[in-house]
Residue frames as qw, qx, qy, qz and C-alpha x, y, z in Angstrom:
[[0.218, -0.918, -0.311, 0.110, -2.84, -22.57, -37.77],
 [0.469, 0.670, -0.133, 0.559, -0.68, -19.53, -38.56],
 [0.540, -0.232, -0.429, 0.686, 1.67, -18.17, -35.88],
 [0.119, -0.874, -0.378, 0.279, 0.60, -15.05, -34.10],
 [0.318, -0.553, 0.248, 0.730, 3.73, -13.25, -35.25],
 [0.196, 0.090, 0.692, 0.689, 2.75, -13.80, -38.93],
 [0.014, 0.680, 0.726, 0.098, -0.91, -12.99, -38.36],
 [0.093, -0.905, -0.225, 0.347, -0.27, -9.39, -37.24],
 [0.516, -0.145, 0.372, 0.757, 2.52, -8.76, -39.84],
 [0.237, 0.570, 0.544, 0.568, 0.07, -7.24, -42.36],
 [0.203, -0.926, -0.315, 0.035, -0.86, -4.57, -39.83],
 [0.511, -0.695, 0.143, 0.486, 2.61, -3.47, -39.07],
 [0.593, 0.110, 0.479, 0.637, 3.96, -3.53, -42.65],
 [0.189, 0.729, 0.451, 0.480, 1.77, -0.55, -43.75],
 [0.291, -0.948, -0.104, -0.075, 2.74, 1.83, -40.96],
 [0.412, 0.677, -0.430, 0.433, 5.90, 3.65, -40.08],
 [0.100, 0.214, -0.781, 0.578, 5.50, 2.85, -36.42],
 [0.358, -0.477, -0.802, -0.038, 2.92, 1.30, -34.10],
 [0.186, -0.628, -0.032, -0.755, 0.79, 3.99, -32.53],
 [0.688, -0.616, 0.059, -0.379, 0.72, 4.29, -28.70],
 [0.902, 0.000, -0.339, 0.267, 3.81, 2.08, -28.31],
 [0.428, -0.886, 0.178, -0.016, 5.89, 2.89, -25.22],
 [0.128, -0.633, 0.743, 0.176, 8.69, 0.43, -25.93],
 [0.937, 0.253, -0.133, -0.201, 9.36, -2.76, -27.87],
 [0.334, -0.586, 0.735, 0.079, 11.87, -5.61, -27.41],
 [0.822, 0.304, -0.419, -0.236, 12.87, -8.48, -29.57],
 [0.684, -0.491, 0.524, -0.127, 13.78, -11.60, -27.62],
 [0.493, 0.541, -0.638, -0.238, 16.37, -13.67, -29.48],
 [0.919, -0.052, -0.379, -0.092, 16.85, -17.44, -29.28],
 [0.575, 0.203, -0.576, 0.544, 19.89, -16.99, -27.00],
 [0.414, -0.641, -0.560, 0.324, 17.83, -15.23, -24.40],
 [0.267, -0.201, -0.051, 0.941, 19.20, -11.73, -25.12],
 [0.174, 0.815, 0.523, -0.180, 16.74, -8.80, -25.53],
 [0.357, 0.147, 0.313, 0.868, 17.14, -6.22, -28.21],
 [0.125, 0.650, 0.376, -0.649, 15.39, -2.81, -27.76],
 [0.382, 0.453, 0.605, 0.531, 13.58, -1.72, -30.90],
 [0.014, 0.083, 0.005, -0.996, 12.91, 1.91, -32.05],
 [0.284, 0.519, 0.746, -0.305, 9.26, 2.62, -31.61],
 [0.329, 0.706, 0.009, -0.627, 9.11, 5.19, -34.45],
 [0.223, 0.419, -0.743, -0.472, 10.10, 2.66, -37.04],
 [0.842, 0.026, -0.304, -0.444, 8.34, -0.39, -38.53],
 [0.509, -0.382, 0.742, -0.212, 8.65, -3.59, -36.46],
 [0.548, 0.267, -0.700, -0.372, 9.15, -6.75, -38.52],
 [0.773, -0.245, 0.354, -0.466, 6.97, -9.44, -37.02],
 [0.960, 0.236, -0.130, -0.072, 8.23, -12.23, -39.29],
 [0.256, 0.692, -0.614, 0.282, 11.73, -11.73, -38.05],
 [0.689, -0.083, -0.677, 0.247, 13.32, -14.52, -35.91],
 [0.175, 0.075, -0.565, 0.803, 12.65, -14.03, -32.23],
 [0.208, -0.642, -0.735, 0.065, 9.88, -13.10, -29.95],
 [0.068, 0.503, 0.081, 0.858, 8.41, -9.61, -29.30],
 [0.232, -0.590, -0.595, 0.494, 7.28, -7.63, -26.25],
 [0.048, 0.497, 0.296, 0.814, 5.11, -4.63, -27.16],
 [0.237, -0.472, -0.609, 0.591, 4.15, -2.34, -24.33],
 [0.049, 0.604, 0.468, 0.643, 1.36, 0.17, -25.06],
 [0.065, 0.125, 0.366, -0.920, 0.13, 3.45, -23.39],
 [0.058, 0.467, 0.874, 0.123, -3.59, 2.71, -23.32],
 [0.053, 0.749, 0.340, -0.566, -4.54, 6.29, -22.77],
 [0.024, 0.384, -0.509, -0.770, -3.31, 6.99, -26.35],
 [0.715, 0.387, 0.355, -0.462, -6.46, 6.52, -28.46],
 [0.513, 0.590, -0.520, -0.343, -4.38, 5.68, -31.52],
 [0.051, -0.326, 0.941, -0.072, -3.32, 2.47, -29.89],
 [0.594, 0.158, 0.606, -0.505, -6.87, 1.13, -29.49],
 [0.768, 0.486, -0.063, -0.412, -7.59, 0.53, -33.19],
 [0.370, 0.549, -0.750, -0.026, -4.26, -1.24, -33.68],
 [0.225, -0.166, 0.898, -0.339, -4.96, -3.58, -30.78],
 [0.673, 0.307, 0.381, -0.555, -8.59, -4.06, -31.93],
 [0.724, 0.558, -0.260, -0.310, -7.37, -5.02, -35.42],
 [0.035, -0.530, 0.847, -0.008, -4.71, -7.44, -34.19],
 [0.717, 0.045, -0.622, -0.311, -5.16, -11.19, -34.53],
 [0.066, -0.180, 0.819, -0.541, -5.17, -11.87, -30.86],
 [0.170, -0.434, -0.884, -0.043, -8.19, -13.98, -29.67],
 [0.180, -0.652, -0.326, -0.660, -11.23, -11.77, -29.29],
 [0.635, -0.709, -0.299, 0.061, -11.45, -12.21, -25.44],
 [0.646, -0.281, -0.041, 0.709, -7.86, -11.12, -25.07],
 [0.213, 0.347, 0.218, 0.887, -8.34, -8.01, -27.25],
 [0.363, -0.728, -0.397, -0.424, -11.48, -7.10, -25.37],
 [0.685, -0.620, -0.230, 0.305, -9.66, -7.30, -21.99],
 [0.546, -0.009, 0.051, 0.836, -6.79, -5.22, -23.26],
 [0.001, -0.389, -0.283, -0.877, -9.19, -2.50, -24.28],
 [0.473, -0.659, -0.558, -0.176, -11.50, -2.81, -21.28],
 [0.132, -0.669, 0.285, -0.673, -11.64, -0.77, -18.02],
 [0.829, -0.405, -0.385, -0.028, -11.79, -3.74, -15.67],
 [0.059, -0.721, 0.464, -0.512, -10.28, -2.93, -12.30],
 [0.804, -0.413, 0.369, -0.216, -9.93, -6.33, -10.81],
 [0.062, -0.557, 0.800, 0.214, -7.18, -8.83, -11.19],
 [0.883, 0.207, 0.270, -0.322, -7.75, -11.76, -13.43],
 [0.099, -0.488, 0.804, 0.326, -5.90, -14.47, -15.44],
 [0.832, 0.318, 0.212, -0.403, -7.33, -16.53, -18.30],
 [0.259, -0.373, 0.816, 0.358, -5.97, -19.38, -20.24],
 [0.809, 0.457, 0.172, -0.326, -7.28, -20.46, -23.70],
 [0.882, 0.173, 0.288, 0.330, -5.61, -22.37, -26.55],
 [0.629, 0.336, 0.112, 0.692, -2.36, -20.75, -27.54],
 [0.033, 0.627, -0.027, 0.778, -2.98, -17.58, -25.44],
 [0.446, -0.498, -0.579, 0.466, -2.84, -16.38, -21.81],
 [0.057, 0.547, 0.098, 0.830, -4.27, -13.04, -20.92],
 [0.490, -0.603, -0.582, 0.240, -5.23, -11.12, -17.83],
 [0.054, -0.842, 0.052, -0.534, -4.88, -8.09, -15.58],
 [0.664, -0.189, -0.483, 0.538, -2.37, -7.65, -12.78],
 [0.277, -0.953, -0.120, -0.043, -2.40, -4.98, -10.05],
 [0.686, 0.146, -0.147, 0.698, 0.81, -2.88, -9.62],
 [0.278, -0.733, -0.229, 0.577, 2.04, 0.23, -7.94],
 [0.409, 0.885, 0.145, 0.167, 2.07, 3.45, -9.91],
 [0.699, -0.072, 0.003, 0.712, 5.60, 4.83, -10.62],
 [0.003, -0.981, -0.069, 0.183, 6.44, 8.35, -9.95],
 [0.438, 0.801, -0.365, 0.184, 9.62, 10.04, -11.07],
 [0.267, 0.531, -0.723, 0.351, 12.34, 7.62, -9.71],
 [0.135, -0.101, 0.857, -0.488, 10.27, 5.86, -7.13],
 [0.246, -0.390, -0.864, -0.201, 7.11, 3.86, -6.40],
 [0.368, -0.317, 0.136, -0.864, 4.00, 5.53, -4.97],
 [0.269, 0.082, 0.875, -0.394, 1.35, 3.88, -2.80],
 [0.599, 0.368, 0.044, -0.710, -1.21, 4.32, -5.56],
 [0.553, 0.045, 0.825, 0.106, -2.48, 1.18, -7.35],
 [0.544, 0.495, -0.262, -0.625, -3.08, 0.78, -11.16],
 [0.872, 0.105, 0.463, -0.122, -3.44, -2.17, -13.47],
 [0.001, 0.473, -0.728, -0.495, -1.21, -3.92, -16.14],
 [0.844, 0.309, 0.272, -0.344, -3.12, -5.69, -18.94],
 [0.079, -0.501, 0.790, 0.346, -1.52, -8.29, -21.09],
 [0.931, 0.245, 0.127, -0.238, -2.07, -10.98, -23.69],
 [0.202, -0.604, 0.742, 0.207, 0.64, -13.48, -24.41],
 [0.925, 0.332, -0.084, -0.166, 1.03, -15.98, -27.31],
 [0.934, -0.089, 0.089, 0.334, 3.95, -18.21, -28.09],
 [0.626, 0.220, 0.131, 0.737, 5.87, -15.49, -29.87],
 [0.010, 0.567, 0.152, 0.809, 4.23, -12.27, -28.64],
 [0.319, -0.520, -0.609, 0.506, 3.60, -10.43, -25.44],
 [0.014, -0.584, -0.212, -0.784, 1.40, -7.32, -25.66],
 [0.367, -0.487, -0.605, 0.512, 0.97, -5.36, -22.52],
 [0.041, 0.613, 0.236, 0.753, -0.59, -2.03, -21.71],
 [0.325, -0.447, -0.566, 0.612, -1.24, 0.42, -18.92],
 [0.050, 0.882, 0.351, 0.310, -3.03, 3.72, -18.31],
 [0.294, -0.923, 0.236, -0.072, -0.41, 4.91, -15.79],
 [0.400, 0.595, -0.669, 0.198, 3.32, 4.38, -15.53],
 [0.905, -0.381, -0.061, -0.178, 3.87, 1.23, -13.55],
 [0.327, -0.746, 0.580, 0.005, 6.83, 0.00, -11.54],
 [0.793, -0.102, 0.598, 0.067, 6.96, -3.60, -12.69],
 [0.732, 0.621, 0.238, 0.146, 6.94, -2.98, -16.41],
 [0.179, 0.929, -0.291, 0.143, 9.49, -0.19, -16.19],
 [0.521, -0.603, 0.605, -0.012, 11.77, -2.34, -13.89],
 [0.855, 0.176, 0.475, 0.110, 11.50, -5.29, -16.39],
 [0.576, 0.805, 0.033, 0.140, 12.50, -2.95, -19.24],
 [0.068, -0.886, 0.444, -0.112, 15.50, -1.71, -17.31],
 [0.661, -0.386, 0.641, 0.047, 16.78, -5.22, -16.48],
 [0.807, 0.457, 0.341, 0.156, 16.35, -6.32, -20.13],
 [0.398, 0.883, -0.160, 0.190, 18.45, -3.31, -21.18],
 [0.304, -0.771, 0.549, -0.110, 20.99, -4.33, -18.61],
 [0.301, 0.431, -0.839, -0.143, 21.48, -7.71, -20.18],
 [0.558, -0.055, 0.705, -0.434, 18.91, -9.90, -18.39],
 [0.240, 0.146, -0.821, -0.497, 18.03, -12.99, -20.49],
 [0.668, 0.116, 0.433, -0.595, 14.72, -14.53, -20.92],
 [0.299, -0.050, 0.911, 0.280, 14.14, -17.95, -22.66],
 [0.019, 0.442, 0.782, 0.439, 10.56, -17.24, -23.75],
 [0.221, -0.497, -0.111, -0.832, 7.58, -14.92, -23.32],
 [0.736, -0.547, -0.387, -0.096, 6.32, -16.98, -20.32],
 [0.672, -0.191, -0.276, 0.660, 9.69, -16.27, -18.67],
 [0.117, 0.313, 0.036, 0.942, 9.30, -12.58, -19.48],
 [0.504, -0.595, -0.312, -0.543, 5.80, -12.57, -17.90],
 [0.779, -0.434, -0.383, 0.242, 7.20, -14.28, -14.79],
 [0.488, 0.054, -0.183, 0.852, 9.91, -11.58, -14.63],
 [0.183, -0.499, -0.118, -0.839, 7.23, -8.82, -14.68],
 [0.718, -0.556, -0.345, -0.236, 5.39, -10.57, -11.87],
 [0.746, -0.199, -0.305, 0.558, 8.64, -10.96, -10.02],
 [0.253, 0.234, -0.089, 0.934, 9.21, -7.27, -10.30],
 [0.502, -0.592, -0.279, -0.566, 5.71, -6.68, -8.94],
 [0.816, -0.466, -0.314, 0.137, 6.76, -8.70, -5.90],
 [0.606, 0.017, -0.187, 0.773, 10.13, -6.86, -5.65],
 [0.036, -0.500, -0.068, -0.862, 8.39, -3.55, -5.66],
 [0.665, -0.597, -0.232, -0.384, 5.95, -4.68, -2.90],
 [0.836, -0.227, -0.307, 0.393, 8.85, -6.10, -0.99],
 [0.374, 0.228, -0.134, 0.889, 10.70, -2.83, -1.08],
 [0.354, -0.546, -0.153, -0.743, 7.48, -1.07, -0.03],
 [0.809, -0.480, -0.332, -0.067, 7.13, -3.53, 2.91],
 [0.669, -0.053, -0.277, 0.687, 10.72, -2.77, 4.03],
 [0.064, 0.404, -0.042, 0.911, 9.89, 0.89, 4.03],
 [0.616, -0.554, -0.254, -0.499, 6.70, 0.36, 6.03],
 [0.838, -0.329, -0.366, 0.235, 8.62, -1.83, 8.50],
 [0.473, 0.146, -0.227, 0.839, 11.26, 0.83, 9.06],
 [0.232, -0.481, -0.049, -0.844, 8.59, 3.46, 9.72],
 [0.769, -0.474, -0.309, -0.296, 6.82, 1.14, 12.11],
 [0.772, -0.062, -0.377, 0.508, 10.09, 0.32, 13.86],
 [0.215, 0.301, -0.174, 0.913, 10.78, 4.02, 14.43],
 [0.483, -0.502, -0.129, -0.706, 7.34, 4.63, 15.88],
 [0.853, -0.355, -0.382, 0.010, 7.66, 1.55, 18.17],
 [0.594, 0.056, -0.364, 0.715, 10.99, 2.81, 19.48],
 [0.056, -0.383, 0.084, -0.918, 9.45, 6.21, 20.31],
 [0.701, -0.476, -0.265, -0.460, 6.45, 4.59, 22.11],
 [0.840, -0.239, -0.397, 0.284, 8.72, 2.41, 24.16],
 [0.429, 0.104, -0.268, 0.856, 10.79, 5.59, 25.10],
 [0.077, -0.744, -0.560, 0.356, 7.57, 7.34, 26.14],
 [0.098, -0.338, 0.214, 0.911, 8.09, 9.92, 23.44],
 [0.267, 0.521, 0.786, 0.197, 4.68, 9.57, 21.91],
 [0.060, 0.207, -0.104, -0.971, 3.44, 12.49, 19.84],
 [0.560, 0.425, 0.419, -0.576, -0.14, 13.17, 18.50],
 [0.519, 0.569, -0.400, -0.497, 0.89, 12.80, 14.88],
 [0.086, -0.306, 0.947, 0.043, 2.22, 9.19, 15.55],
 [0.497, 0.308, 0.733, -0.346, -1.39, 7.87, 15.73],
 [0.574, 0.690, 0.019, -0.441, -2.16, 9.42, 12.33],
 [0.219, 0.593, -0.734, -0.246, 1.02, 7.91, 10.86],
 [0.268, -0.096, 0.951, -0.120, 0.14, 4.54, 12.20],
 [0.590, 0.496, 0.483, -0.414, -3.32, 4.81, 10.61],
 [0.462, 0.724, -0.341, -0.382, -1.72, 5.71, 7.27],
 [0.030, 0.440, -0.893, -0.086, 0.72, 2.74, 7.50],
 [0.448, 0.125, 0.841, -0.277, -2.11, 0.44, 8.42],
 [0.624, 0.602, 0.225, -0.444, -4.20, 1.50, 5.43],
 [0.333, 0.658, -0.613, -0.283, -1.21, 0.99, 3.11],
 [0.171, -0.235, 0.953, -0.079, -0.74, -2.52, 4.49],
 [0.586, 0.357, 0.623, -0.376, -4.41, -3.26, 3.94],
 [0.573, 0.697, -0.131, -0.411, -4.19, -2.11, 0.28],
 [0.199, 0.562, -0.793, -0.127, -1.03, -4.13, -0.32],
 [0.367, -0.035, 0.896, -0.247, -2.60, -7.18, 1.32],
 [0.645, 0.508, 0.366, -0.438, -5.63, -6.83, -0.90],
 [0.482, 0.702, -0.424, -0.308, -3.46, -6.57, -3.98],
 [0.039, 0.432, -0.901, -0.014, -1.38, -9.61, -3.07],
 [0.551, 0.119, 0.749, -0.348, -4.40, -11.72, -2.10],
 [0.694, 0.582, 0.110, -0.409, -5.87, -11.23, -5.52],
 [0.407, 0.676, -0.584, -0.190, -2.57, -11.86, -7.33],
 [0.120, -0.343, 0.926, -0.107, -1.53, -14.96, -5.43],
 [0.665, 0.239, 0.587, -0.395, -5.04, -16.41, -5.75],
 [0.652, 0.636, -0.208, -0.358, -4.62, -16.15, -9.60],
 [0.364, 0.536, -0.760, -0.045, -1.46, -18.19, -9.61],
 [0.390, -0.135, 0.844, -0.342, -2.72, -20.73, -7.12],
 [0.734, 0.413, 0.329, -0.428, -5.61, -21.32, -9.43],
 [0.579, 0.665, -0.411, -0.229, -3.37, -21.52, -12.45],
 [0.007, -0.455, 0.881, -0.127, -1.08, -23.98, -10.62],
 [0.539, 0.048, 0.760, -0.360, -4.08, -26.27, -9.97],
 [0.725, 0.516, 0.024, -0.456, -5.19, -26.18, -13.62],
 [0.808, 0.035, 0.512, 0.291, -4.16, -28.70, -16.15],
 [0.254, 0.856, -0.209, -0.398, -1.92, -26.78, -18.60],
 [0.619, -0.183, 0.682, 0.345, -0.44, -29.74, -20.44],
 [0.584, 0.623, 0.492, 0.168, -2.14, -28.62, -23.54],
 [0.113, 0.974, -0.089, -0.173, -0.20, -25.37, -23.63],
 [0.695, 0.580, -0.273, 0.326, 3.05, -24.94, -25.51],
 [0.722, -0.317, -0.277, 0.548, 6.19, -25.03, -23.26],
 [0.300, 0.246, 0.014, 0.921, 6.78, -21.42, -24.23],
 [0.355, -0.540, -0.180, -0.741, 3.47, -20.50, -22.47],
 [0.741, -0.440, -0.501, 0.072, 3.76, -22.53, -19.31],
 [0.069, -0.757, 0.309, -0.572, 4.26, -20.20, -16.35],
 [0.467, -0.015, -0.774, 0.428, 5.83, -21.53, -13.14],
 [0.404, -0.637, -0.192, -0.628, 2.70, -20.57, -11.25],
 [0.798, -0.506, -0.312, 0.100, 3.52, -22.52, -8.13],
 [0.624, -0.013, -0.176, 0.762, 6.86, -20.80, -7.74],
 [0.012, -0.422, -0.097, -0.901, 5.32, -17.37, -8.15],
 [0.615, -0.583, -0.370, -0.381, 2.46, -18.28, -5.79],
 [0.775, -0.346, -0.367, 0.381, 4.89, -19.35, -3.13],
 [0.392, 0.086, -0.140, 0.905, 6.83, -16.21, -3.20],
 [0.267, -0.476, -0.198, -0.814, 3.65, -14.05, -3.17],
 [0.716, -0.522, -0.456, -0.081, 2.45, -16.11, -0.18],
 [0.640, -0.238, -0.315, 0.659, 5.56, -15.26, 1.80],
 [0.142, 0.231, 0.034, 0.962, 5.33, -11.55, 0.87],
 [0.458, -0.543, -0.364, -0.603, 1.72, -11.49, 1.82],
 [0.734, -0.452, -0.450, 0.235, 2.54, -13.03, 5.20],
 [0.446, -0.075, -0.198, 0.869, 5.05, -10.23, 5.86],
 [0.133, -0.369, -0.213, -0.895, 2.47, -7.58, 4.85],
 [0.626, -0.561, -0.437, -0.320, -0.13, -9.04, 7.21],
 [0.669, -0.340, -0.402, 0.525, 2.46, -9.13, 10.03],
 [0.213, 0.115, -0.030, 0.970, 3.13, -5.39, 9.43],
 [0.391, -0.499, -0.345, -0.692, -0.60, -4.66, 9.44],
 [0.715, -0.517, -0.469, 0.045, -0.99, -6.49, 12.77],
 [0.557, -0.175, -0.275, 0.763, 2.00, -4.67, 14.24],
 [0.005, 0.265, 0.080, 0.961, 0.64, -1.28, 13.25],
 [0.546, -0.545, -0.413, -0.484, -2.78, -2.17, 14.70],
 [0.721, -0.444, -0.422, 0.322, -1.19, -3.31, 18.06],
 [0.413, -0.053, -0.156, 0.896, 0.99, -0.21, 18.22],
 [0.202, -0.448, -0.265, -0.830, -2.05, 1.94, 17.46],
 [0.671, -0.575, -0.434, -0.179, -3.89, 0.31, 20.34],
 [0.676, -0.315, -0.323, 0.583, -0.91, 0.79, 22.65],
 [0.175, 0.198, 0.024, 0.964, -0.62, 4.43, 21.66],
 [0.426, -0.548, -0.350, -0.629, -4.33, 4.82, 22.36],
 [0.727, -0.518, -0.427, 0.144, -3.93, 3.22, 25.83],
 [0.507, -0.126, -0.218, 0.824, -0.98, 5.51, 26.63],
 [0.062, -0.373, -0.205, -0.903, -3.11, 8.51, 25.57],
 [0.605, -0.565, -0.422, -0.369, -5.96, 7.33, 27.66],
 [0.713, -0.355, -0.395, 0.458, -3.60, 6.81, 30.62],
 [0.304, 0.082, -0.064, 0.947, -2.27, 10.33, 30.16],
 [0.286, -0.479, -0.291, -0.777, -5.74, 11.71, 30.11],
 [0.711, -0.513, -0.482, -0.019, -6.61, 9.77, 33.21],
 [0.566, -0.195, -0.294, 0.745, -3.59, 11.23, 35.02],
 [0.042, 0.245, 0.059, 0.967, -4.69, 14.72, 34.02],
 [0.525, -0.500, -0.425, -0.542, -8.17, 14.07, 35.20],
 [0.725, -0.386, -0.471, 0.320, -6.85, 12.61, 38.49],
 [0.391, -0.024, -0.199, 0.898, -4.76, 15.71, 39.02],
 [0.173, -0.366, -0.251, -0.879, -7.65, 17.96, 38.17],
 [0.662, -0.508, -0.496, -0.241, -9.99, 16.11, 40.55],
 [0.637, -0.314, -0.409, 0.573, -7.46, 16.44, 43.44],
 [0.181, 0.097, -0.053, 0.977, -7.08, 20.18, 42.84],
 [0.386, -0.435, -0.392, -0.713, -10.83, 20.56, 42.69],
 [0.690, -0.492, -0.530, 0.038, -11.28, 18.63, 45.91],
 [0.529, -0.185, -0.344, 0.754, -8.67, 20.69, 47.70],
 [0.002, 0.147, 0.072, 0.987, -10.32, 23.97, 46.67],
 [0.394, -0.533, -0.658, -0.357, -13.83, 22.82, 47.73],
 [0.473, -0.603, -0.517, 0.382, -13.49, 23.74, 51.47],
 [0.198, -0.308, -0.049, 0.929, -12.07, 27.30, 50.92],
 [0.148, -0.264, -0.534, -0.790, -14.71, 27.82, 48.25],
 [0.416, -0.605, -0.674, -0.079, -17.37, 26.91, 50.88],
 [0.414, -0.515, -0.346, 0.666, -15.84, 29.31, 53.35],
 [0.092, -0.078, 0.222, 0.968, -15.74, 32.19, 50.86],
 [0.236, -0.407, -0.701, -0.537, -19.26, 31.40, 50.05],
 [0.428, -0.617, -0.612, 0.250, -20.35, 31.59, 53.63],
 [0.326, -0.457, -0.136, 0.816, -18.51, 34.90, 54.18],
 [0.039, 0.044, 0.440, 0.896, -20.08, 36.26, 51.03],
 [0.143, -0.591, -0.787, -0.104, -23.55, 35.86, 52.27],
 [0.069, -0.390, -0.005, -0.918, -25.47, 39.22, 52.72],
 [0.623, -0.570, -0.504, -0.181, -26.97, 38.30, 56.11],
 [0.285, -0.771, 0.318, -0.472, -26.62, 39.64, 59.66],
 [0.811, -0.478, 0.303, -0.147, -24.69, 37.85, 62.31],
 [0.835, 0.429, -0.277, 0.204, -21.69, 36.82, 60.10],
 [0.756, -0.532, -0.009, 0.381, -18.62, 36.08, 62.24],
 [0.619, -0.182, 0.179, 0.743, -15.56, 38.28, 62.11],
 [0.255, 0.771, 0.380, 0.442, -17.42, 41.26, 60.45],
 [0.244, -0.951, -0.032, -0.187, -16.54, 43.57, 63.38],
 [0.776, -0.458, 0.188, 0.390, -13.00, 42.28, 63.92],
 [0.131, 0.869, -0.330, -0.346, -10.18, 44.47, 62.55],
 [0.039, -0.477, 0.838, 0.262, -8.11, 41.35, 61.58],
 [0.781, 0.234, 0.410, -0.409, -11.20, 39.48, 60.27],
 [0.736, 0.590, -0.258, -0.209, -9.76, 38.96, 56.83],
 [0.123, 0.535, -0.823, 0.146, -6.50, 37.46, 58.26],
 [0.494, -0.110, 0.774, -0.379, -8.56, 34.96, 60.39],
 [0.800, 0.431, 0.158, -0.385, -10.83, 34.14, 57.31],
 [0.549, 0.655, -0.508, -0.106, -7.74, 33.50, 55.14],
 [0.105, -0.390, 0.873, -0.274, -6.19, 31.27, 57.94],
 [0.702, 0.109, 0.573, -0.409, -9.46, 29.34, 58.14],
 [0.787, 0.535, -0.109, -0.287, -9.39, 28.72, 54.41],
 [0.312, 0.625, -0.712, 0.075, -5.75, 27.58, 54.52],
 [0.341, -0.254, 0.829, -0.364, -6.52, 25.26, 57.33],
 [0.797, 0.269, 0.322, -0.435, -9.42, 23.82, 55.45],
 [0.647, 0.601, -0.452, -0.130, -7.07, 23.05, 52.53],
 [0.089, 0.500, -0.826, 0.242, -4.71, 21.40, 54.90],
 [0.566, -0.080, 0.673, -0.469, -7.38, 19.37, 56.47],
 [0.818, 0.454, 0.002, -0.354, -8.70, 18.26, 53.14],
 [0.460, 0.611, -0.644, -0.001, -5.14, 17.28, 52.07],
 [0.203, -0.345, 0.855, -0.330, -4.64, 15.19, 55.21],
 [0.732, 0.153, 0.464, -0.475, -8.04, 13.47, 54.76],
 [0.772, 0.554, -0.185, -0.251, -7.31, 12.68, 51.10],
 [0.268, 0.600, -0.748, 0.091, -3.90, 11.39, 51.90],
 [0.413, -0.198, 0.796, -0.395, -5.20, 9.08, 54.60],
 [0.769, 0.345, 0.334, -0.422, -7.94, 7.92, 52.22],
 [0.609, -0.118, 0.672, 0.404, -5.41, 7.05, 49.52],
 [0.495, 0.803, 0.280, -0.175, -6.81, 9.37, 46.92],
 [0.091, 0.838, -0.450, -0.295, -3.32, 10.55, 45.89],
 [0.489, -0.226, 0.816, 0.209, -2.36, 6.98, 45.01],
 [0.499, 0.418, -0.408, -0.640, -2.68, 6.22, 41.23]]
């Protein structure tokens, strides 16, 4: 069986550059990575392994991938629009889809997209529709001198960068939750804090969903018998799954903290509302007796008291004040003022 590097050489020899290629690296036998110019032909028969990363929104890349000698299921997955994480192992090829965070200029966002890949012994082809954090971070560490022994090690590094990105996102979420918790304990709760906690909780739920799918893939791969695979294709699935498990535990803990803080903030708001209602009820109760008195003196009937007295208004006002005082004493003795 011809090696994958030789099987795709006929495609690349006839073009000046591979269409839709974002970057390319050649992995040498000593572990070093050499960045290749994407506007020039890439020699597939050259010594070393290749990593080709494509922009799948570029329609020119699709015919090249479709014409490659990758196994048909791997080609179909690279060109598909599947939006769920998956990992497949067949003879001499591993292919799948990983979830990752979308990269904005200089930082990660909370938006999720997907990295598609197909890996043979000497070739790793990956593609994305949006700029992703893990692929870009792996490119930068390779340019910085990071060494990889084989394509499986390169794929492990990409997954490791996914975990690093989520880890940094978890640290950021933890700091925001800590700040909100400090303000709640200091009785400095603001209305926008509940909205912020809801946003943080939603982010934790999305990250947990992403991690759950990813770590499930590697747990399943760890349980499979991969002895038939070449050593260059054997991924340390157990090690990756263990790290993802720990990260997922941290994300779940942050989600629960945000939920508990949201409940505590709701209880504080309810307590504050109850205090306002208690104060309003007291004021209303104090004003009931004078309201009754003014209602009586406002009746258009004969025989009303104090109507012929020059100081009638004074005595009526004194009567209303006395009724407020009497109501206050009654409510105090009854314990209504106690919260």
